[in-house]
All heavy atoms as a GROMACS GRO file, in nm:
protein
  605
    1MET      N    1   0.084  -0.117   0.000
    1MET     CA    2   0.000   0.000   0.000
    1MET      C    3   0.089   0.124   0.000
    1MET      O    4   0.189   0.129   0.069
    1MET     CB    5  -0.089  -0.003   0.124
    1MET     CG    6  -0.182   0.113   0.130
    1MET     SD    7  -0.335   0.059   0.203
    1MET     CE    8  -0.342   0.146   0.351
    2SER      N    9   0.053   0.225  -0.078
    2SER     CA   10   0.137   0.344  -0.087
    2SER      C   11   0.116   0.436   0.032
    2SER      O   12   0.013   0.437   0.097
    2SER     CB   13   0.114   0.419  -0.217
    2SER     OG   14  -0.016   0.406  -0.263
    3GLU      N   15   0.221   0.513   0.057
    3GLU     CA   16   0.218   0.609   0.168
    3GLU      C   17   0.130   0.728   0.130
    3GLU      O   18   0.131   0.773   0.016
    3GLU     CB   19   0.360   0.657   0.194
    3GLU     CG   20   0.373   0.745   0.314
    3GLU     CD   21   0.518   0.779   0.343
    3GLU    OE1   22   0.604   0.692   0.326
    3GLU    OE2   23   0.542   0.894   0.381
    4PRO      N   24   0.050   0.780   0.224
    4PRO     CA   25  -0.035   0.895   0.194
    4PRO      C   26   0.045   1.016   0.146
    4PRO      O   27   0.147   1.050   0.204
    4PRO     CB   28  -0.104   0.925   0.327
    4PRO     CG   29  -0.097   0.798   0.403
    4PRO     CD   30   0.031   0.732   0.359
    5VAL      N   31  -0.004   1.079   0.041
    5VAL     CA   32   0.060   1.198  -0.015
    5VAL      C   33  -0.046   1.306  -0.033
    5VAL      O   34  -0.146   1.283  -0.101
    5VAL     CB   35   0.127   1.167  -0.151
    5VAL    CG1   36   0.186   1.291  -0.212
    5VAL    CG2   37   0.230   1.057  -0.136
    6PRO      N   38  -0.024   1.425   0.027
    6PRO     CA   39  -0.123   1.532   0.009
    6PRO      C   40  -0.127   1.581  -0.136
    6PRO      O   41  -0.025   1.582  -0.205
    6PRO     CB   42  -0.072   1.644   0.101
    6PRO     CG   43   0.027   1.581   0.191
    6PRO     CD   44   0.081   1.461   0.119
    7ASP      N   45  -0.244   1.622  -0.182
    7ASP     CA   46  -0.257   1.686  -0.312
    7ASP      C   47  -0.170   1.812  -0.312
    7ASP      O   48  -0.146   1.872  -0.207
    7ASP     CB   49  -0.402   1.727  -0.338
    7ASP     CG   50  -0.494   1.608  -0.363
    7ASP    OD1   51  -0.445   1.495  -0.377
    7ASP    OD2   52  -0.616   1.631  -0.367
    8THR      N   53  -0.125   1.854  -0.431
    8THR     CA   54  -0.052   1.980  -0.440
    8THR      C   55  -0.151   2.095  -0.421
    8THR      O   56  -0.270   2.081  -0.446
    8THR     CB   57   0.020   1.995  -0.575
    8THR    OG1   58  -0.074   1.980  -0.679
    8THR    CG2   59   0.131   1.892  -0.591
    9VAL      N   60  -0.099   2.208  -0.375
    9VAL     CA   61  -0.184   2.324  -0.351
    9VAL      C   62  -0.142   2.437  -0.443
    9VAL      O   63  -0.029   2.444  -0.489
    9VAL     CB   64  -0.178   2.368  -0.203
    9VAL    CG1   65  -0.239   2.262  -0.114
    9VAL    CG2   66  -0.037   2.401  -0.160
   10ASP      N   67  -0.235   2.526  -0.469
   10ASP     CA   68  -0.210   2.639  -0.559
   10ASP      C   69  -0.193   2.764  -0.474
   10ASP      O   70  -0.100   2.775  -0.396
   10ASP     CB   71  -0.325   2.651  -0.658
   10ASP     CG   72  -0.292   2.739  -0.779
   10ASP    OD1   73  -0.178   2.785  -0.791
   10ASP    OD2   74  -0.382   2.760  -0.861
   11GLU      N   75  -0.285   2.856  -0.485
   11GLU     CA   76  -0.280   2.981  -0.410
   11GLU      C   77  -0.300   2.952  -0.261
   11GLU      O   78  -0.393   2.881  -0.223
   11GLU     CB   79  -0.391   3.073  -0.461
   11GLU     CG   80  -0.386   3.212  -0.406
   11GLU     CD   81  -0.496   3.300  -0.462
   11GLU    OE1   82  -0.586   3.250  -0.532
   11GLU    OE2   83  -0.493   3.419  -0.433
   12LEU      N   84  -0.214   3.005  -0.177
   12LEU     CA   85  -0.219   2.977  -0.034
   12LEU      C   86  -0.317   3.071   0.038
   12LEU      O   87  -0.278   3.162   0.111
   12LEU     CB   88  -0.079   2.987   0.028
   12LEU     CG   89   0.023   2.890  -0.029
   12LEU    CD1   90   0.158   2.910   0.037
   12LEU    CD2   91  -0.024   2.746  -0.013
   13VAL      N   92  -0.446   3.046   0.014
   13VAL     CA   93  -0.554   3.125   0.072
   13VAL      C   94  -0.644   3.030   0.150
   13VAL      O   95  -0.674   2.919   0.106
   13VAL     CB   96  -0.634   3.197  -0.040
   13VAL    CG1   97  -0.754   3.270   0.018
   13VAL    CG2   98  -0.546   3.292  -0.116
   14CYS      N   99  -0.690   3.076   0.265
   14CYS     CA  100  -0.776   2.996   0.350
   14CYS      C  101  -0.898   2.945   0.273
   14CYS      O  102  -0.959   3.018   0.195
   14CYS     CB  103  -0.820   3.080   0.470
   14CYS     SG  104  -0.923   2.990   0.589
   15SER      N  105  -0.935   2.820   0.297
   15SER     CA  106  -1.048   2.756   0.231
   15SER      C  107  -1.183   2.785   0.297
   15SER      O  108  -1.287   2.748   0.243
   15SER     CB  109  -1.029   2.603   0.228
   15SER     OG  110  -0.914   2.568   0.156
   16ALA      N  111  -1.182   2.850   0.414
   16ALA     CA  112  -1.308   2.879   0.482
   16ALA      C  113  -1.391   2.976   0.397
   16ALA      O  114  -1.336   3.069   0.336
   16ALA     CB  115  -1.282   2.939   0.620
   17ARG      N  116  -1.520   2.953   0.394
   17ARG     CA  117  -1.611   3.035   0.314
   17ARG      C  118  -1.596   3.183   0.348
   17ARG      O  119  -1.606   3.222   0.464
   17ARG     CB  120  -1.755   2.992   0.337
   17ARG     CG  121  -1.854   3.069   0.251
   17ARG     CD  122  -1.994   3.024   0.270
   17ARG     NE  123  -2.005   2.885   0.223
   17ARG     CZ  124  -2.103   2.804   0.255
   17ARG    NH1  125  -2.198   2.845   0.335
   17ARG    NH2  126  -2.106   2.681   0.209
   18GLY      N  127  -1.569   3.265   0.246
   18GLY     CA  128  -1.560   3.409   0.262
   18GLY      C  129  -1.427   3.460   0.316
   18GLY      O  130  -1.406   3.580   0.323
   19CYS      N  131  -1.337   3.372   0.352
   19CYS     CA  132  -1.208   3.414   0.407
   19CYS      C  133  -1.105   3.427   0.295
   19CYS      O  134  -1.095   3.338   0.211
   19CYS     CB  135  -1.158   3.315   0.512
   19CYS     SG  136  -1.007   3.368   0.595
   20ARG      N  137  -1.032   3.534   0.293
   20ARG     CA  138  -0.927   3.554   0.193
   20ARG      C  139  -0.790   3.568   0.260
   20ARG      O  140  -0.694   3.613   0.199
   20ARG     CB  141  -0.956   3.679   0.109
   20ARG     CG  142  -1.082   3.671   0.025
   20ARG     CD  143  -1.085   3.560  -0.078
   20ARG     NE  144  -0.976   3.573  -0.172
   20ARG     CZ  145  -0.929   3.473  -0.248
   20ARG    NH1  146  -0.984   3.356  -0.241
   20ARG    NH2  147  -0.829   3.492  -0.331
   21ALA      N  148  -0.780   3.529   0.387
   21ALA     CA  149  -0.654   3.539   0.461
   21ALA      C  150  -0.553   3.438   0.407
   21ALA      O  151  -0.589   3.335   0.350
   21ALA     CB  152  -0.679   3.515   0.610
   22GLY      N  153  -0.428   3.469   0.428
   22GLY     CA  154  -0.323   3.376   0.390
   22GLY      C  155  -0.330   3.249   0.474
   22GLY      O  156  -0.356   3.254   0.594
   23ALA      N  157  -0.309   3.137   0.409
   23ALA     CA  158  -0.315   3.008   0.479
   23ALA      C  159  -0.183   2.980   0.548
   23ALA      O  160  -0.076   3.006   0.493
   23ALA     CB  161  -0.347   2.897   0.380
   24THR      N  162  -0.191   2.926   0.668
   24THR     CA  163  -0.073   2.884   0.742
   24THR      C  164  -0.076   2.736   0.775
   24THR      O  165   0.023   2.681   0.822
   24THR     CB  166  -0.060   2.966   0.873
   24THR    OG1  167  -0.183   2.960   0.944
   24THR    CG2  168  -0.026   3.110   0.844
   25TRP      N  169  -0.189   2.671   0.748
   25TRP     CA  170  -0.206   2.528   0.779
   25TRP      C  171  -0.268   2.453   0.662
   25TRP      O  172  -0.349   2.508   0.589
   25TRP     CB  173  -0.300   2.511   0.901
   25TRP     CG  174  -0.245   2.576   1.022
   25TRP    CD1  175  -0.280   2.698   1.072
   25TRP    CD2  176  -0.142   2.526   1.107
   25TRP    NE1  177  -0.205   2.725   1.183
   25TRP    CE2  178  -0.120   2.621   1.207
   25TRP    CE3  179  -0.067   2.409   1.107
   25TRP    CZ2  180  -0.025   2.603   1.307
   25TRP    CZ3  181   0.027   2.390   1.206
   25TRP    CH2  182   0.047   2.487   1.305
   26GLY      N  183  -0.229   2.329   0.648
   26GLY     CA  184  -0.292   2.237   0.555
   26GLY      C  185  -0.371   2.135   0.635
   26GLY      O  186  -0.315   2.067   0.720
   27VAL      N  187  -0.501   2.128   0.612
   27VAL     CA  188  -0.587   2.032   0.680
   27VAL      C  189  -0.608   1.916   0.582
   27VAL      O  190  -0.672   1.931   0.478
   27VAL     CB  191  -0.722   2.098   0.719
   27VAL    CG1  192  -0.810   2.000   0.794
   27VAL    CG2  193  -0.698   2.224   0.802
   28LEU      N  194  -0.549   1.802   0.614
   28LEU     CA  195  -0.548   1.687   0.524
   28LEU      C  196  -0.664   1.594   0.558
   28LEU      O  197  -0.687   1.562   0.674
   28LEU     CB  198  -0.416   1.611   0.537
   28LEU     CG  199  -0.289   1.695   0.526
   28LEU    CD1  200  -0.166   1.606   0.539
   28LEU    CD2  201  -0.285   1.773   0.398
   29TRP      N  202  -0.735   1.553   0.454
   29TRP     CA  203  -0.852   1.468   0.477
   29TRP      C  204  -0.871   1.370   0.364
   29TRP      O  205  -0.810   1.380   0.259
   29TRP     CB  206  -0.976   1.554   0.498
   29TRP     CG  207  -1.015   1.640   0.381
   29TRP    CD1  208  -0.959   1.759   0.345
   29TRP    CD2  209  -1.117   1.613   0.286
   29TRP    NE1  210  -1.021   1.809   0.233
   29TRP    CE2  211  -1.119   1.721   0.195
   29TRP    CE3  212  -1.208   1.510   0.269
   29TRP    CZ2  213  -1.209   1.728   0.089
   29TRP    CZ3  214  -1.296   1.517   0.164
   29TRP    CH2  215  -1.296   1.626   0.076
   30ASN      N  216  -0.961   1.274   0.390
   30ASN     CA  217  -0.991   1.170   0.293
   30ASN      C  218  -1.131   1.118   0.321
   30ASN      O  219  -1.163   1.083   0.433
   30ASN     CB  220  -0.889   1.056   0.306
   30ASN     CG  221  -0.918   0.940   0.217
   30ASN    OD1  222  -1.015   0.867   0.239
   30ASN    ND2  223  -0.835   0.919   0.118
   31ASN      N  224  -1.212   1.114   0.217
   31ASN     CA  225  -1.344   1.051   0.226
   31ASN      C  226  -1.328   0.910   0.170
   31ASN      O  227  -1.315   0.892   0.049
   31ASN     CB  228  -1.448   1.130   0.147
   31ASN     CG  229  -1.586   1.068   0.152
   31ASN    OD1  230  -1.602   0.951   0.187
   31ASN    ND2  231  -1.686   1.146   0.118
   32PRO      N  232  -1.328   0.808   0.256
   32PRO     CA  233  -1.302   0.672   0.210
   32PRO      C  234  -1.404   0.618   0.109
   32PRO      O  235  -1.374   0.524   0.036
   32PRO     CB  236  -1.301   0.589   0.338
   32PRO     CG  237  -1.374   0.670   0.438
   32PRO     CD  238  -1.356   0.813   0.399
   33LYS      N  239  -1.521   0.679   0.102
   33LYS     CA  240  -1.620   0.635   0.003
   33LYS      C  241  -1.588   0.688  -0.136
   33LYS      O  242  -1.638   0.635  -0.236
   33LYS     CB  243  -1.759   0.681   0.044
   33LYS     CG  244  -1.812   0.611   0.167
   33LYS     CD  245  -1.951   0.655   0.201
   33LYS     CE  246  -2.000   0.583   0.326
   33LYS     NZ  247  -2.136   0.626   0.361
   34LEU      N  248  -1.505   0.793  -0.144
   34LEU     CA  249  -1.474   0.855  -0.272
   34LEU      C  250  -1.328   0.847  -0.314
   34LEU      O  251  -1.299   0.850  -0.433
   34LEU     CB  252  -1.514   1.004  -0.268
   34LEU     CG  253  -1.659   1.036  -0.239
   34LEU    CD1  254  -1.677   1.187  -0.227
   34LEU    CD2  255  -1.750   0.980  -0.345
   35HIS      N  256  -1.237   0.839  -0.219
   35HIS     CA  257  -1.094   0.850  -0.249
   35HIS      C  258  -1.017   0.724  -0.213
   35HIS      O  259  -1.052   0.653  -0.119
   35HIS     CB  260  -1.034   0.967  -0.170
   35HIS     CG  261  -1.108   1.095  -0.188
   35HIS    ND1  262  -1.167   1.162  -0.083
   35HIS    CD2  263  -1.135   1.169  -0.299
   35HIS    CE1  264  -1.226   1.272  -0.128
   35HIS    NE2  265  -1.210   1.277  -0.260
   36ALA      N  266  -0.911   0.700  -0.288
   36ALA     CA  267  -0.820   0.589  -0.255
   36ALA      C  268  -0.761   0.614  -0.116
   36ALA      O  269  -0.745   0.729  -0.074
   36ALA     CB  270  -0.708   0.582  -0.359
   37PRO      N  271  -0.728   0.508  -0.042
   37PRO     CA  272  -0.679   0.524   0.095
   37PRO      C  273  -0.556   0.615   0.109
   37PRO      O  274  -0.542   0.683   0.210
   37PRO     CB  275  -0.644   0.380   0.137
   37PRO     CG  276  -0.729   0.294   0.051
   37PRO     CD  277  -0.742   0.367  -0.080
   38ALA      N  278  -0.470   0.618   0.009
   38ALA     CA  279  -0.348   0.699   0.018
   38ALA      C  280  -0.370   0.845  -0.022
   38ALA      O  281  -0.281   0.928  -0.004
   38ALA     CB  282  -0.237   0.639  -0.067
   39ARG      N  283  -0.486   0.876  -0.074
   39ARG     CA  284  -0.512   1.015  -0.119
   39ARG      C  285  -0.535   1.105   0.002
   39ARG      O  286  -0.603   1.067   0.097
   39ARG     CB  287  -0.637   1.017  -0.208
   39ARG     CG  288  -0.682   1.156  -0.248
   39ARG     CD  289  -0.654   1.183  -0.392
   39ARG     NE  290  -0.681   1.320  -0.430
   39ARG     CZ  291  -0.782   1.360  -0.506
   39ARG    NH1  292  -0.868   1.272  -0.554
   39ARG    NH2  293  -0.796   1.487  -0.538
   40ARG      N  294  -0.476   1.223  -0.002
   40ARG     CA  295  -0.499   1.324   0.100
   40ARG      C  296  -0.541   1.453   0.033
   40ARG      O  297  -0.460   1.522  -0.027
   40ARG     CB  298  -0.374   1.348   0.186
   40ARG     CG  299  -0.335   1.231   0.273
   40ARG     CD  300  -0.441   1.203   0.380
   40ARG     NE  301  -0.407   1.089   0.462
   40ARG     CZ  302  -0.448   0.965   0.442
   40ARG    NH1  303  -0.525   0.935   0.339
   40ARG    NH2  304  -0.414   0.869   0.525
   41LYS      N  305  -0.670   1.483   0.040
   41LYS     CA  306  -0.721   1.612  -0.007
   41LYS      C  307  -0.672   1.718   0.091
   41LYS      O  308  -0.644   1.687   0.207
   41LYS     CB  309  -0.873   1.610  -0.010
   41LYS     CG  310  -0.935   1.507  -0.101
   41LYS     CD  311  -0.932   1.547  -0.244
   41LYS     CE  312  -1.028   1.665  -0.263
   41LYS     NZ  313  -1.025   1.720  -0.397
   42VAL      N  314  -0.663   1.842   0.045
   42VAL     CA  315  -0.610   1.949   0.130
   42VAL      C  316  -0.706   2.068   0.131
   42VAL      O  317  -0.744   2.118   0.026
   42VAL     CB  318  -0.471   1.998   0.080
   42VAL    CG1  319  -0.420   2.111   0.168
   42VAL    CG2  320  -0.372   1.885   0.075
   43TRP      N  321  -0.745   2.106   0.250
   43TRP     CA  322  -0.808   2.236   0.270
   43TRP      C  323  -0.703   2.323   0.336
   43TRP      O  324  -0.632   2.277   0.428
   43TRP     CB  325  -0.928   2.225   0.363
   43TRP     CG  326  -1.053   2.175   0.300
   43TRP    CD1  327  -1.075   2.150   0.168
   43TRP    CD2  328  -1.175   2.143   0.367
   43TRP    NE1  329  -1.202   2.104   0.149
   43TRP    CE2  330  -1.266   2.100   0.270
   43TRP    CE3  331  -1.215   2.148   0.499
   43TRP    CZ2  332  -1.395   2.060   0.301
   43TRP    CZ3  333  -1.343   2.108   0.531
   43TRP    CH2  334  -1.433   2.066   0.432
   44LEU      N  335  -0.692   2.445   0.291
   44LEU     CA  336  -0.597   2.539   0.351
   44LEU      C  337  -0.669   2.620   0.458
   44LEU      O  338  -0.787   2.652   0.443
   44LEU     CB  339  -0.540   2.630   0.243
   44LEU     CG  340  -0.458   2.556   0.136
   44LEU    CD1  341  -0.424   2.651   0.022
   44LEU    CD2  342  -0.333   2.496   0.196
   45ALA      N  343  -0.598   2.652   0.565
   45ALA     CA  344  -0.660   2.725   0.675
   45ALA      C  345  -0.568   2.834   0.729
   45ALA      O  346  -0.447   2.812   0.741
   45ALA     CB  347  -0.696   2.628   0.788
   46CYS      N  348  -0.630   2.947   0.762
   46CYS     CA  349  -0.557   3.050   0.835
   46CYS      C  350  -0.563   3.010   0.983
   46CYS      O  351  -0.631   2.915   1.021
   46CYS     CB  352  -0.622   3.188   0.812
   46CYS     SG  353  -0.791   3.204   0.875
   47ASP      N  354  -0.491   3.083   1.067
   47ASP     CA  355  -0.492   3.051   1.210
   47ASP      C  356  -0.633   3.056   1.269
   47ASP      O  357  -0.668   2.974   1.354
   47ASP     CB  358  -0.399   3.145   1.287
   47ASP     CG  359  -0.252   3.119   1.257
   47ASP    OD1  360  -0.217   3.004   1.221
   47ASP    OD2  361  -0.172   3.213   1.271
   48ASP      N  362  -0.714   3.151   1.224
   48ASP     CA  363  -0.849   3.167   1.279
   48ASP      C  364  -0.944   3.054   1.241
   48ASP      O  365  -1.039   3.026   1.315
   48ASP     CB  366  -0.911   3.299   1.231
   48ASP     CG  367  -0.844   3.421   1.292
   48ASP    OD1  368  -0.774   3.407   1.395
   48ASP    OD2  369  -0.860   3.531   1.236
   49HIS      N  370  -0.923   2.988   1.128
   49HIS     CA  371  -1.016   2.884   1.081
   49HIS      C  372  -0.962   2.741   1.092
   49HIS      O  373  -1.033   2.646   1.058
   49HIS     CB  374  -1.058   2.913   0.936
   49HIS     CG  375  -1.144   3.033   0.925
   49HIS    ND1  376  -1.104   3.148   0.862
   49HIS    CD2  377  -1.269   3.056   0.972
   49HIS    CE1  378  -1.202   3.237   0.870
   49HIS    NE2  379  -1.302   3.184   0.937
   50ARG      N  380  -0.841   2.726   1.139
   50ARG     CA  381  -0.782   2.592   1.149
   50ARG      C  382  -0.870   2.498   1.233
   50ARG      O  383  -0.903   2.387   1.190
   50ARG     CB  384  -0.643   2.601   1.212
   50ARG     CG  385  -0.582   2.467   1.242
   50ARG     CD  386  -0.454   2.480   1.321
   50ARG     NE  387  -0.409   2.348   1.360
   50ARG     CZ  388  -0.307   2.326   1.438
   50ARG    NH1  389  -0.238   2.427   1.487
   50ARG    NH2  390  -0.272   2.204   1.469
   51GLU      N  391  -0.910   2.541   1.350
   51GLU     CA  392  -0.987   2.455   1.439
   51GLU      C  393  -1.125   2.424   1.382
   51GLU      O  394  -1.171   2.310   1.386
   51GLU     CB  395  -1.001   2.522   1.577
   51GLU     CG  396  -1.061   2.432   1.682
   51GLU     CD  397  -0.976   2.310   1.714
   51GLU    OE1  398  -0.851   2.316   1.702
   51GLU    OE2  399  -1.034   2.206   1.751
   52HIS      N  400  -1.192   2.523   1.326
   52HIS     CA  401  -1.326   2.502   1.269
   52HIS      C  402  -1.323   2.400   1.155
   52HIS      O  403  -1.405   2.307   1.152
   52HIS     CB  404  -1.383   2.635   1.219
   52HIS     CG  405  -1.509   2.620   1.141
   52HIS    ND1  406  -1.631   2.594   1.201
   52HIS    CD2  407  -1.533   2.623   1.008
   52HIS    CE1  408  -1.723   2.583   1.107
   52HIS    NE2  409  -1.667   2.600   0.990
   53LEU      N  410  -1.230   2.417   1.061
   53LEU     CA  411  -1.223   2.324   0.948
   53LEU      C  412  -1.184   2.184   0.994
   53LEU      O  413  -1.238   2.084   0.947
   53LEU     CB  414  -1.124   2.376   0.843
   53LEU     CG  415  -1.167   2.505   0.771
   53LEU    CD1  416  -1.055   2.555   0.681
   53LEU    CD2  417  -1.294   2.484   0.692
   54SER      N  418  -1.093   2.176   1.090
   54SER     CA  419  -1.051   2.045   1.144
   54SER      C  420  -1.167   1.974   1.211
   54SER      O  421  -1.189   1.854   1.191
   54SER     CB  422  -0.936   2.063   1.243
   54SER     OG  423  -0.823   2.116   1.180
   55GLN      N  424  -1.243   2.047   1.292
   55GLN     CA  425  -1.357   1.986   1.362
   55GLN      C  426  -1.464   1.940   1.264
   55GLN      O  427  -1.523   1.834   1.283
   55GLN     CB  428  -1.416   2.084   1.462
   55GLN     CG  429  -1.331   2.101   1.585
   55GLN     CD  430  -1.391   2.199   1.684
   55GLN    OE1  431  -1.494   2.261   1.659
   55GLN    NE2  432  -1.324   2.213   1.798
   56TYR      N  433  -1.490   2.020   1.161
   56TYR     CA  434  -1.588   1.983   1.060
   56TYR      C  435  -1.554   1.847   0.999
   56TYR      O  436  -1.640   1.760   0.983
   56TYR     CB  437  -1.593   2.091   0.951
   56TYR     CG  438  -1.690   2.061   0.839
   56TYR    CD1  439  -1.823   2.101   0.848
   56TYR    CD2  440  -1.649   1.993   0.724
   56TYR    CE1  441  -1.913   2.075   0.746
   56TYR    CE2  442  -1.739   1.967   0.621
   56TYR     CZ  443  -1.870   2.008   0.634
   56TYR     OH  444  -1.958   1.980   0.532
   57LEU      N  445  -1.428   1.828   0.966
   57LEU     CA  446  -1.384   1.701   0.906
   57LEU      C  447  -1.377   1.588   1.008
   57LEU      O  448  -1.408   1.473   0.978
   57LEU     CB  449  -1.249   1.720   0.837
   57LEU     CG  450  -1.252   1.810   0.714
   57LEU    CD1  451  -1.111   1.849   0.672
   57LEU    CD2  452  -1.327   1.744   0.600
   58GLN      N  453  -1.337   1.621   1.129
   58GLN     CA  454  -1.322   1.519   1.233
   58GLN      C  455  -1.458   1.457   1.269
   58GLN      O  456  -1.467   1.335   1.288
   58GLN     CB  457  -1.258   1.579   1.357
   58GLN     CG  458  -1.218   1.476   1.460
   58GLN     CD  459  -1.128   1.535   1.566
   58GLN    OE1  460  -1.128   1.655   1.590
   58GLN    NE2  461  -1.051   1.451   1.629
   59VAL      N  462  -1.563   1.536   1.275
   59VAL     CA  463  -1.697   1.486   1.305
   59VAL      C  464  -1.740   1.381   1.203
   59VAL      O  465  -1.811   1.286   1.234
   59VAL     CB  466  -1.798   1.604   1.309
   59VAL    CG1  467  -1.941   1.556   1.303
   59VAL    CG2  468  -1.775   1.688   1.432
   60ARG      N  469  -1.693   1.395   1.079
   60ARG     CA  470  -1.728   1.304   0.970
   60ARG      C  471  -1.625   1.190   0.954
   60ARG      O  472  -1.634   1.110   0.862
   60ARG     CB  473  -1.740   1.383   0.840
   60ARG     CG  474  -1.861   1.474   0.842
   60ARG     CD  475  -1.845   1.593   0.750
   60ARG     NE  476  -1.965   1.677   0.754
   60ARG     CZ  477  -1.992   1.764   0.852
   60ARG    NH1  478  -1.908   1.780   0.952
   60ARG    NH2  479  -2.102   1.836   0.850
   61ASP      N  480  -1.527   1.186   1.042
   61ASP     CA  481  -1.417   1.087   1.035
   61ASP      C  482  -1.335   1.099   0.907
   61ASP      O  483  -1.284   1.000   0.856
   61ASP     CB  484  -1.469   0.944   1.050
   61ASP     CG  485  -1.509   0.911   1.193
   61ASP    OD1  486  -1.451   0.969   1.286
   61ASP    OD2  487  -1.598   0.825   1.211
   62PHE      N  488  -1.323   1.221   0.853
   62PHE     CA  489  -1.244   1.244   0.733
   62PHE      C  490  -1.106   1.302   0.765
   62PHE      O  491  -1.016   1.294   0.684
   62PHE     CB  492  -1.314   1.342   0.639
   62PHE     CG  493  -1.443   1.291   0.577
   62PHE    CD1  494  -1.525   1.379   0.510
   62PHE    CD2  495  -1.482   1.159   0.586
   62PHE    CE1  496  -1.644   1.336   0.452
   62PHE    CE2  497  -1.600   1.114   0.528
   62PHE     CZ  498  -1.682   1.203   0.461
   63LEU      N  499  -1.090   1.365   0.881
   63LEU     CA  500  -0.964   1.432   0.915
   63LEU      C  501  -0.851   1.330   0.931
   63LEU      O  502  -0.866   1.230   1.001
   63LEU     CB  503  -0.979   1.512   1.044
   63LEU     CG  504  -0.856   1.590   1.088
   63LEU    CD1  505  -0.824   1.702   0.988
   63LEU    CD2  506  -0.876   1.648   1.227
   64LYS      N  507  -0.740   1.357   0.863
   64LYS     CA  508  -0.623   1.270   0.872
   64LYS      C  509  -0.506   1.337   0.944
   64LYS      O  510  -0.435   1.274   1.020
   64LYS     CB  511  -0.578   1.224   0.733
   64LYS     CG  512  -0.682   1.142   0.660
   64LYS     CD  513  -0.717   1.016   0.738
   64LYS     CE  514  -0.820   0.933   0.665
   64LYS     NZ  515  -0.866   0.820   0.743
   65ASP      N  516  -0.484   1.469   0.917
   65ASP     CA  517  -0.370   1.539   0.977
   65ASP      C  518  -0.384   1.688   0.953
   65ASP      O  519  -0.458   1.732   0.865
   65ASP     CB  520  -0.240   1.489   0.913
   65ASP     CG  521  -0.117   1.511   1.000
   65ASP    OD1  522  -0.131   1.565   1.111
   65ASP    OD2  523  -0.008   1.474   0.955
   66VAL      N  524  -0.312   1.766   1.032
   66VAL     CA  525  -0.300   1.910   1.012
   66VAL      C  526  -0.151   1.940   1.012
   66VAL      O  527  -0.080   1.903   1.106
   66VAL     CB  528  -0.372   1.990   1.123
   66VAL    CG1  529  -0.354   2.139   1.102
   66VAL    CG2  530  -0.521   1.955   1.126
   67VAL      N  531  -0.104   2.003   0.905
   67VAL     CA  532   0.040   2.029   0.890
   67VAL      C  533   0.063   2.175   0.854
   67VAL      O  534  -0.024   2.240   0.797
   67VAL     CB  535   0.102   1.939   0.780
   67VAL    CG1  536   0.086   1.792   0.816
   67VAL    CG2  537   0.042   1.967   0.644
   68PRO      N  538   0.182   2.227   0.887
   68PRO     CA  539   0.215   2.364   0.844
   68PRO      C  540   0.214   2.371   0.691
   68PRO      O  541   0.253   2.275   0.623
   68PRO     CB  542   0.356   2.387   0.898
   68PRO     CG  543   0.374   2.286   1.005
   68PRO     CD  544   0.288   2.168   0.967
   69VAL      N  545   0.169   2.483   0.638
   69VAL     CA  546   0.156   2.499   0.494
   69VAL      C  547   0.292   2.481   0.424
   69VAL      O  548   0.298   2.436   0.309
   69VAL     CB  549   0.088   2.632   0.459
   69VAL    CG1  550   0.182   2.750   0.467
   69VAL    CG2  551   0.020   2.626   0.326
   70GLY      N  552   0.401   2.509   0.493
   70GLY     CA  553   0.534   2.490   0.436
   70GLY      C  554   0.568   2.345   0.408
   70GLY      O  555   0.659   2.317   0.330
   71ASP      N  556   0.495   2.252   0.467
   71ASP     CA  557   0.518   2.109   0.443
   71ASP      C  558   0.446   2.058   0.318
   71ASP      O  559   0.466   1.943   0.279
   71ASP     CB  560   0.469   2.026   0.563
   71ASP     CG  561   0.554   2.043   0.688
   71ASP    OD1  562   0.657   2.114   0.680
   71ASP    OD2  563   0.516   1.986   0.792
   72LEU      N  564   0.364   2.142   0.256
   72LEU     CA  565   0.288   2.101   0.138
   72LEU      C  566   0.361   2.138   0.009
   72LEU      O  567   0.433   2.238   0.006
   72LEU     CB  568   0.151   2.169   0.139
   72LEU     CG  569   0.062   2.138   0.260
   72LEU    CD1  570  -0.061   2.227   0.256
   72LEU    CD2  571   0.024   1.992   0.262
   73GLU      N  572   0.338   2.058  -0.093
   73GLU     CA  573   0.397   2.087  -0.224
   73GLU      C  574   0.303   2.182  -0.299
   73GLU      O  575   0.183   2.157  -0.310
   73GLU     CB  576   0.414   1.958  -0.304
   73GLU     CG  577   0.483   1.981  -0.437
   73GLU     CD  578   0.504   1.852  -0.512
   73GLU    OE1  579   0.503   1.744  -0.451
   73GLU    OE2  580   0.519   1.860  -0.637
   74GLN      N  581   0.361   2.291  -0.351
   74GLN     CA  582   0.283   2.386  -0.427
   74GLN      C  583   0.294   2.359  -0.576
   74GLN      O  584   0.398   2.316  -0.624
   74GLN     CB  585   0.330   2.529  -0.401
   74GLN     CG  586   0.274   2.588  -0.272
   74GLN     CD  587   0.304   2.735  -0.267
   74GLN    OE1  588   0.400   2.774  -0.204
   74GLN    NE2  589   0.220   2.813  -0.331
   75VAL      N  590   0.185   2.387  -0.649
   75VAL     CA  591   0.184   2.375  -0.794
   75VAL      C  592   0.292   2.469  -0.848
   75VAL      O  593   0.301   2.584  -0.807
   75VAL     CB  594   0.046   2.413  -0.851
   75VAL    CG1  595   0.048   2.417  -1.002
   75VAL    CG2  596  -0.060   2.318  -0.800
   76GLY      N  597   0.373   2.420  -0.939
   76GLY     CA  598   0.476   2.502  -1.002
   76GLY      C  599   0.597   2.528  -0.915
   76GLY      O  600   0.686   2.603  -0.952
   77ALA      N  601   0.602   2.469  -0.797
   77ALA     CA  602   0.718   2.492  -0.708
   77ALA      C  603   0.832   2.398  -0.742
   77ALA      O  604   0.819   2.298  -0.799
   77ALA     CB  605   0.678   2.476  -0.563
   0.00000   0.00000   0.00000
């Protein structure tokens, strides 16, 4: 089985609805009904929305990890 790898990210802007703040966290998740086990989708979060986005995914058992945005691979990097 392959090791989980987060999707690459583009613009580092918070994924919370209506927020345009710079992202400082990558919230890694996976919906096992839709994604291969090693896939890690990424929502980006600013400091203010990190906990909210993490809890939203955790309630659904989708949350896998939260990492600093510097640990993520960016498109074109």
